[in-house]
C-alpha positions as CSV (number, residue, x, y, z in Angstrom):
1,M,-30.9,20.6,15.0
2,R,-33.4,18.2,16.5
3,S,-34.0,16.4,13.2
4,D,-30.2,15.8,12.9
5,V,-30.3,14.4,16.3
6,T,-33.0,12.1,15.4
7,A,-31.3,11.2,12.2
8,V,-28.2,10.2,14.1
9,K,-30.1,8.0,16.4
10,Q,-31.7,6.1,13.4
11,L,-28.7,5.9,11.4
12,F,-26.7,4.9,14.4
13,T,-29.2,2.0,15.2
14,G,-28.7,0.9,11.4
15,L,-25.0,0.9,12.0
16,V,-25.5,-1.2,15.1
17,S,-27.4,-3.8,13.3
18,S,-24.7,-3.9,10.6
19,L,-21.4,-4.0,12.4
20,G,-22.1,-4.6,16.1
21,R,-22.5,-2.4,19.0
22,E,-18.8,-2.1,19.9
23,T,-17.5,-1.5,16.3
24,A,-20.4,1.1,15.6
25,T,-19.8,2.9,18.9
26,R,-16.0,3.3,17.8
27,E,-16.7,4.4,14.4
28,L,-19.2,6.9,15.4
29,K,-16.6,8.1,17.9
30,W,-14.1,8.7,15.1
31,M,-16.7,10.5,12.8
32,K,-17.2,13.0,15.5
33,Q,-13.5,13.5,16.0
34,T,-13.3,14.1,12.3
35,L,-16.2,16.6,12.3
36,I,-14.4,18.6,15.1
37,A,-11.0,18.6,13.4
38,S,-12.2,19.4,9.8
39,H,-14.6,20.8,7.6
40,S,-16.3,17.4,7.1
41,P,-19.9,16.8,6.0
42,T,-22.7,16.6,8.8
43,L,-22.6,13.6,11.0
44,P,-26.0,12.1,9.4
45,A,-24.4,12.4,6.1
46,M,-21.2,10.4,7.2
47,L,-23.4,7.8,8.8
48,Q,-25.3,7.3,5.7
49,R,-22.1,6.8,3.7
50,R,-21.0,4.2,6.0
51,L,-24.6,2.3,6.0
52,S,-24.2,2.3,2.2
53,G,-21.0,0.4,2.4
54,E,-18.5,3.0,1.9
55,P,-15.0,2.4,3.9
56,L,-14.9,4.4,7.0
57,Q,-11.2,5.3,5.8
58,Y,-12.6,7.2,2.9
59,I,-15.3,8.9,5.1
60,L,-12.6,10.1,7.6
61,G,-10.2,10.9,5.0
62,T,-7.4,9.3,6.9
63,T,-6.1,6.0,8.2
64,P,-3.3,5.0,10.5
65,F,-0.2,3.1,9.3
66,G,2.4,2.7,11.9
67,P,2.8,6.1,13.6
68,L,1.8,7.9,10.3
69,D,-1.7,9.2,9.8
70,L,-2.2,8.8,5.9
71,L,-4.6,10.5,3.6
72,T,-7.1,8.2,2.1
73,R,-9.2,9.1,-1.0
74,P,-11.3,6.9,-3.4
75,P,-10.6,5.0,-5.4
76,T,-6.8,4.5,-4.4
77,L,-6.4,1.3,-2.3
78,I,-6.5,1.7,1.5
79,P,-3.7,0.5,3.4
80,R,-4.3,-2.6,5.3
81,P,-3.1,-3.7,8.7
82,E,-1.3,-6.7,7.4
83,T,0.8,-4.3,5.2
84,E,1.6,-2.2,8.1
85,D,2.8,-5.3,10.1
86,W,5.2,-6.5,7.5
87,T,6.4,-3.0,6.6
88,L,7.2,-2.5,10.3
89,R,9.1,-5.9,10.5
90,L,11.1,-5.0,7.3
91,A,12.1,-1.7,9.0
92,D,13.5,-3.4,11.9
93,M,15.6,-5.8,9.9
94,L,17.6,-3.1,8.6
95,T,19.8,-0.3,9.6
96,P,20.7,2.4,6.8
97,T,22.6,5.4,7.8
98,P,23.6,8.4,5.8
99,L,26.9,7.0,5.2
100,R,25.5,3.7,4.0
101,P,22.0,4.8,2.4
102,L,19.5,2.4,0.8
103,T,17.6,3.0,-2.3
104,V,13.9,1.4,-2.3
105,L,11.6,0.9,-5.1
106,D,8.0,0.3,-4.2
107,L,6.0,-1.1,-7.0
108,C,2.2,-0.5,-7.3
109,T,2.8,2.1,-4.6
110,G,-1.0,3.2,-4.2
111,T,-1.1,5.8,-1.2
112,G,2.8,5.4,-0.8
113,C,2.3,3.9,2.6
114,I,5.4,1.4,2.4
115,P,8.0,3.5,1.5
116,L,6.7,6.5,3.3
117,L,6.8,4.5,6.6
118,L,10.3,3.2,5.9
119,C,11.4,6.9,5.4
120,H,9.8,7.9,8.5
121,L,11.3,5.1,10.6
122,W,14.8,5.3,9.1
123,P,17.4,7.8,10.1
124,P,17.2,11.1,7.9
125,G,19.5,11.0,4.8
126,S,19.4,7.1,5.0
127,T,16.8,6.4,2.5
128,R,15.9,7.2,-1.1
129,A,12.7,5.7,-2.1
130,Y,10.8,5.5,-5.3
131,G,7.0,4.6,-5.9
132,I,5.7,3.5,-9.1
133,D,1.8,3.2,-10.0
134,V,-0.2,3.2,-13.0
135,S,-2.8,5.4,-11.4
136,Q,-2.8,9.0,-11.7
137,D,-5.1,9.1,-8.7
138,A,-2.7,7.2,-6.7
139,I,0.6,9.3,-7.7
140,R,-1.2,12.5,-6.6
141,L,-2.5,10.8,-3.3
142,A,1.2,9.4,-2.6
143,A,2.8,12.9,-3.2
144,D,0.0,14.6,-0.8
145,N,0.8,12.0,1.8
146,A,4.7,12.7,1.5
147,A,3.8,16.4,1.9
148,R,1.8,15.3,4.9
149,C,4.7,13.4,6.3
150,N,7.3,16.1,5.7
151,I,9.2,13.9,3.5
152,P,10.6,15.5,0.3
153,S,9.1,14.1,-3.0
154,S,11.5,15.8,-5.4
155,Q,14.5,14.1,-7.0
156,P,17.6,15.0,-5.4
157,S,20.4,16.9,-7.5
158,S,23.1,14.7,-6.9
159,L,24.1,11.1,-5.7
160,T,26.0,12.5,-2.7
161,P,24.7,11.8,1.0
162,Y,21.8,14.1,1.6
163,S,20.2,15.4,4.8
164,Q,16.7,14.1,4.4
165,N,15.1,10.9,3.4
166,V,13.3,11.3,0.1
167,F,10.1,9.8,-1.5
168,I,9.5,10.2,-5.3
169,P,6.1,8.9,-6.7
170,M,6.2,8.4,-10.4
171,L,3.5,7.3,-12.8
172,G,4.5,4.1,-14.6
173,D,3.4,0.7,-15.8
174,L,5.1,-2.5,-14.7
175,R,4.6,-3.7,-18.3
176,D,6.9,-0.9,-19.7
177,P,10.7,-1.8,-18.6
178,D,11.8,1.7,-19.7
179,V,10.1,3.2,-16.8
180,F,12.7,2.1,-14.5
181,K,15.8,3.5,-16.5
182,S,15.4,7.1,-14.9
183,L,15.5,5.7,-11.5
184,L,19.3,4.9,-11.0
185,P,19.3,1.2,-10.4
186,P,20.5,-1.1,-8.8
187,F,17.9,-1.2,-5.8
188,D,18.9,-2.4,-2.4
189,I,15.1,-2.8,-1.6
190,I,12.2,-3.7,-3.7
191,T,8.6,-3.9,-2.0
192,A,5.3,-4.5,-3.8
193,N,1.7,-5.0,-2.5
194,P,0.3,-5.7,-6.2
195,P,-2.9,-6.7,-7.4
196,Y,-3.6,-10.4,-6.5
197,I,-7.3,-11.1,-6.3
198,P,-7.9,-13.8,-9.0
199,K,-11.1,-12.5,-11.2
200,R,-13.3,-15.5,-10.3
201,E,-13.1,-14.2,-6.6
202,Y,-13.8,-10.7,-7.4
203,D,-17.6,-10.9,-7.0
204,E,-17.2,-12.4,-3.6
205,L,-15.4,-9.5,-2.1
206,P,-17.2,-7.3,0.3
207,V,-19.2,-4.4,-1.0
208,S,-17.0,-1.9,0.7
209,V,-14.3,-3.1,-1.2
210,K,-15.5,-4.0,-4.6
211,D,-17.8,-1.1,-5.1
212,Y,-15.4,1.6,-3.8
213,E,-11.8,0.8,-4.3
214,D,-10.1,0.8,-7.6
215,P,-10.4,-2.7,-9.4
216,A,-7.2,-2.2,-10.9
217,A,-5.4,-2.3,-7.7
218,L,-7.4,-5.4,-6.7
219,L,-7.5,-7.7,-9.7
220,G,-4.4,-9.8,-10.3
221,D,-5.3,-11.2,-13.6
222,L,-4.1,-9.3,-16.7
223,P,-6.7,-9.6,-19.6
224,D,-3.9,-10.9,-21.9
225,S,-2.7,-13.6,-19.4
226,E,-3.1,-17.2,-20.0
227,E,-3.4,-18.2,-16.4
228,Q,-6.3,-16.6,-14.5
229,D,-4.9,-17.3,-10.9
230,G,-4.3,-13.8,-9.5
231,L,-0.6,-14.0,-10.1
232,S,0.0,-12.0,-13.2
233,F,1.8,-9.3,-11.5
234,Y,4.3,-11.4,-9.6
235,R,5.4,-12.9,-13.1
236,L,5.7,-9.1,-14.4
237,I,7.8,-8.3,-11.3
238,S,9.8,-11.6,-11.8
239,Q,10.8,-10.3,-15.3
240,L,11.8,-6.8,-14.0
241,L,13.9,-8.5,-11.2
242,R,15.8,-10.5,-13.9
243,Q,16.9,-7.3,-15.8
244,K,20.7,-6.8,-15.5
245,G,21.4,-4.3,-13.0
246,M,18.0,-4.0,-11.2
247,L,19.5,-5.8,-7.9
248,R,22.9,-5.8,-6.4
249,D,24.3,-8.7,-4.0
250,G,22.3,-8.6,-0.8
251,S,19.2,-6.7,-2.2
252,I,16.0,-7.6,-0.6
253,V,12.4,-8.2,-2.3
254,A,9.4,-8.2,-0.2
255,L,6.3,-9.1,-2.1
256,E,2.8,-9.2,-0.1
257,V,0.6,-12.1,-1.4
258,G,-3.0,-13.2,-1.0
259,R,-4.2,-16.1,0.7
260,A,-2.8,-19.4,-0.6
261,Q,-0.5,-17.6,-2.9
262,A,2.7,-17.6,-0.9
263,D,4.0,-21.0,-2.3
264,A,3.3,-20.2,-5.8
265,V,4.7,-16.6,-5.6
266,E,8.0,-18.1,-3.8
267,G,8.2,-20.5,-6.7
268,I,7.8,-17.7,-9.4
269,L,10.8,-15.9,-7.6
270,Q,12.9,-19.0,-7.6
271,Q,12.3,-20.2,-11.1
272,S,11.6,-16.8,-13.1
273,A,13.9,-14.2,-11.1
274,G,16.5,-16.6,-10.2
275,L,16.1,-15.6,-6.4
276,R,16.9,-19.0,-4.7
277,N,17.3,-17.6,-1.0
278,T,13.5,-17.0,0.0
279,Q,11.4,-17.1,3.0
280,V,7.7,-16.6,3.8
281,W,6.4,-14.3,6.6
282,K,3.1,-14.8,8.1
283,D,0.9,-11.8,9.4
284,P,-0.6,-11.5,12.8
285,W,-3.5,-13.6,11.7
286,N,-1.4,-16.7,10.9
287,V,-1.7,-16.2,7.2
288,K,1.3,-16.5,4.8
289,R,1.5,-12.9,3.7
290,V,4.9,-12.0,2.4
291,V,7.3,-13.6,0.0
292,L,10.9,-12.4,1.1
293,A,14.1,-13.0,-1.2
294,R,17.6,-12.0,-1.1
295,A,19.6,-11.5,-4.2
């Protein structure tokens, strides 16, 4: 026991050197709370993982996202505060009801954070959401998060009004247009936080990102892409949006983007998808973070 106390003190000193006392103290508090609430590893083991660069969210196993507390597991991308911010803003924009429900399609869904937060915030029976991801790990985690949030994740039996919001995670590749045929378009809302890091910038990412999170959820350049600018997935999404029947009049498209990418993505939506009614939202850190378009 005494050796554990000594180890914690030594490891905490290292964490203070790495993160600063305020952040280190806050993270230590959260680790202790996780130990009390679950059958987690020992506190020295958790501190050692953090000192090695592992993201705190993977160590704790959860992360807050709006009022939700979502499961996090490597290598699925950890939900970010900037994504939370614009999802809350999108939820405030719209008022679906069971009599006028909305159908949501979330591309590159990861943990399912975006559609799950919308389902949580909107009235029961007003939302049917689908989440597509190419990663089996992500789809399993999204389904687990749906269960954690008490949101059904199975296909409703009919198109009649239903009593609960539904989120259905599905394995699929954006490069395969047939994946959407079973999802009953048109969609009222299409959201995405796709991979957008250019390959040339990947090595500059923090160790906690590039050594732990799925590169496929980060790198925005496909191997066969002529332009290595991090925008490959926005071009794919624009091709999907252009397909007949994907959108109806008034549908909303909300795409998260990386730094200095908003203008280029806005141009892709206008020119390739034919969506002329666009605007850009900034995040709380004054970064152009979301391109919003209306059909």
